[in-house]
N, C-alpha and C positions, 0 to 999 in steps of 0.2 A: 311151579314150586314158588313158595314165598320166601325166597332167600333174603330179599332186601330187608324186611322187617327184622328177621333174626340177626342179621349182620349189624344193623343199626343198633339193636338192643344189646349188643356186646360192648357198647360204649367205648370203642377204640382200645380195647384190651386184646392184644393180638392172640394170645393163647385161648382166651375165652371165645374169641371170634372163630378160631379154628374148630374148637369143640362144637360151637353152635352151628357151624357150617356142616360138619360131618355127622351130626347127631342122627339124622334119619337113616344113615347108612351103618350105624353101629347098633346092633341088636342086644337086648337084654343087658347082661353084666359084662359084655365085651368092652364096655367103657373103662373097666378097671385096668386095662393094659396101657392106658394113656397116662400122661403126667397129671398131677393134681389140678393144674390150671385148665388143661384141656378137658378133664373130667368135669370141672365146674361149668364149662361151656356146654357140654353135652347135657348135663343135668338142667342147666338153665333153659336150654331148648325144650326139654321135656316139660318143664314147668310152664313155659310160655304156651306151649300147645295145649296143656291141660286148662290153664286159665282161659285161653281163647275159646276152647270148645265149650266151656261152662258159662261164658258171658252171655247175658240175655240179648244184648244188641247183636252179637255175632249170630246167635240162634235166630234172631229176626231176619238177618241177611240170608242165612242158610234156608230158612223157610220160604223166602221169596223165590229161591231157585229150585226148591225141592221138586216141584211138579215137572219141570223140564230136565233137571240134571240128576235127580235121584241121589244115589249114594256119593256122587262126586260133588255135590253142592258145596260141602264144607271146604274141599280142596280149592274149588273155584273162587269161593269167597276170599280165601287167603291170597290168591293171585290178584283179585280185584283190589284188595286192600293194599297190596304192594304198588299197584298203579297210583293210588291216592298218596301213598307215602312218597313215591318218586316225584309225582306231580307237585306236591307241596313240600318238597325236601327242605327248602329254605326256612320253613316254619319249625323244623326239628333239629337241624344241624348247621353249624357255622360254616363248614366246608361246602363247596359246590359238590353236587352229586357226582359229577365226572371225576373230580379229584378224589373223593371218597372211594369211588369204584376202582380207580387205578391203584390206589394204595391197598385196597382190599385184595385185588388180583395179585399184587406183589407179595402180600402176606401169604396168600395161598401157594404161590410158586416157591417162596422161601421155605415153606413148611410142607411141601408136597409129600415128603416121606410119611407124614401122619395121615394123609388122605387115603381113604379106602380106594381100592382099585377102580371101582365104578366112577368115583368122583375124579380120579386122575384122568380118566378117559373123557369125562364131561368138561373138565376145566379149560382145555384149549378152545372148545366151542363157546364156552361161557365168555371167555376173554375176547375172542375174535368177534363175537356178535354183541359184545358189551351188554349182556343181559341186565345188569343192575341199572344202567342208565335207560335202557330201552323199555323198562317197565313203565316209563312215563308217557308212552304213546300207544295207541291202539294197535299199531303194527307189531310192536314188541309183545303186547299182550296176546295178540293173535298167534304169534310164533310159539309162545309158551303154551297156549291152549292146544295147538297142533301137536306139539311135543307130548303133552299129557295124553292126548287122544291116542297117540301111537302106543303108549304104555298102558292104556286102560285094560284092565283084566275082565271087566264086566261090560255089557252093552252100555253104550253111552251116547249122549247128544252133545259131547264137549265141543264139537266143531260149530255148534250153534250158540255156544255160551257167550261169545262176544256180542251177539245180537241181544241176548237176554240182558247182558250188562248194560249195553247202550240204551236199551228200552227203560231201564230203571236206574240210570247213573246217578240221578239226584238223590234217590233214596239210599244208594250205597255210599255216596259221598257223605251224607248226613250220618249214617251209621258209623262210618270210619271216624268222622270228626268227634263223635262221642266216645267210641271204643278206644281209640289209640292212646289218648291221654291216660285212661284207666290202666292200660297195659304198661305204659311207661312207668307209672306209679308203682304198679305191682313188681316190675323188674327191679326198680331202684330199692324197694323194700326187701327183696329176696335175693340180692346179688352180693 
């Protein structure tokens, strides 16, 4: 899951952060039961996903993975991009990544009542294994990929995705460096 980018793009607004975090677990118009600020976060998440899926650089990254990862290629690119965000965090945020992560986890705990049941179950694992910080290393990415592989509903090669990533890491790094500033600009215009 590409949690880190979505959380970063909430720009330290706690209720938007909560909405952005829960968005994949809130279907259709279910978002209307949340406060206006959490709704903004859910809608922002959906806009980010739409923008990302339409971006030509992201499509280029996805195409690179298509032959080995099929329909999971776009999900894996999201994870790979979180690796580069974590690795280059100082280029994007004034706080250290670890400090950002700890504050984010505190926000989740403080607002746990708004988290869908599935996320409430995931949250302790996320905190214990410090997912947000561990996106910055291959071991953390590998754990994310193994978790994705367990939840895959179609036949997949997700367990081989880390090798795919490492084989083309320079290309993905270049794609991310072009794409992410575009995404930041889009969010700032639409938030």
